N, C-alpha and C positions, 0 to 999 in steps of 0.2 A: 872480627865482626864489624862491620860496616854498619852504622845507622844512618839513615837519613831524616835530617830532620824535620824535613816537608812531610815525610810520611805518617807522621804523629798527629796531624792535621785531618787527615782523612778518616772519615767516619767509621771503616772498616778497619784501618789500622788501630785506631784507638778501641775500638772492642776486643782484639785480639791483642791487645796491650792487659785489657782488664780481662781475660782469659786467663792469659798467660801467668799474670801477676797475681791469682785466686789460686794458682796451683804452688806459686811462692811461697804464699801466705799459708798455702795447707802445709806445705813441707818444713816450713820455720816453727810452726806452732805446734806440730806434731812429732817433733825430731824425738826420735827412740820408740815412737809408738807407729806401728804400720796403719796405712789408709790404702783400701783397695782401689786399683786403678778407677774401677767404673763409678765408687764415690768421688775420688777426685775430678773425673771429669763430670759429674753430675754437679758438682760444684762450679767449674770451671763455665760448664755450660751456662747455669742459670744465673751466673754473675755476668756473663757475658749479655743473655738476653735482657736481665733486668736492666743495664746500661743502654741497652739499644731502645727500651720501651723509654727511661724516663729521659731520653733523647730524643725521642720520637721519630728513630730512625727506623726505618723499613727494613724488615727481614724477611728471610723464606720460613713460609708455612706449612709446607708442604715435603715430604718424605717421611721415610721410617724413624728418625729423632724428632724431626720437627712438631707433631702432633704431641707425645708425651711433653717435649721442653714445654711447648703452649700451653698445654695444660697444667704444668705445675708451675710456671711462673705466674700466670693468669691468676691463679690461688693467692698468691702471694701479692700479686698488684691488688686484685680486689680485696684483700682481707682489710684495707681502710685504713691500715697503718702505716705511716712513713718511715717509722722508724724501728731499727734493727735493734736485738735478734729477729728473724721473720721464722715462723712455725712454717716447715716443710712437711706437706703431706708424703707420710710415708710411702704410702700404696703409688701413689704419684710418682716420688724419687724411684720408686723400685723399676716400675715402667720407662722410666727414664733411662736408668741403669741398664737394663737388659736391650732397649732400642739401642743406646751406645755402643755395648759389645758386640751386639750383632752386626752392628755396620763394621766396626773395627777388625772382627773375624772374618768376615766376608773380603774386606779389603787386603787383608792379611792372603787369605785364600787366591784370591787374585793375581797375587806377587807369586805364589808358590809358597810361601809362610804360613806358619801357622800362629795364632796366640798363644804364650805359654801359660799353663796351668797355673802359673803363682798369680798372673796378672786376674784371673777370674773369681777370686774369693768374694761373697757377696757380703757388704757390711761392714761396719768401721767396729773393728774391736773394742 
């Protein structure tokens, strides 16, 4: 794997690093305890979006994932606290999980693939 050190100064690249780092943290702290793919993606998208909001980076607010993502992250930002842990509205988190998985299923279908049933469980055990 080659890494371009100049890429890290690009806002989108930094946001991607936050997204992927969130996956790494989730994997590291949940060793031996499974987490659904949807919940893992919700955590990563929320972290990425909060990073963008806090850095003042413009981001897409349209599309099937954007609306539930913005609703969830806005509720975190609007909570008035800057100190983690943040409380995540479970209904908004569920809506975001459903939207993410629907997009991934659609992308897979467009490539003649399917999303395995093991990817679809809801919730963190």
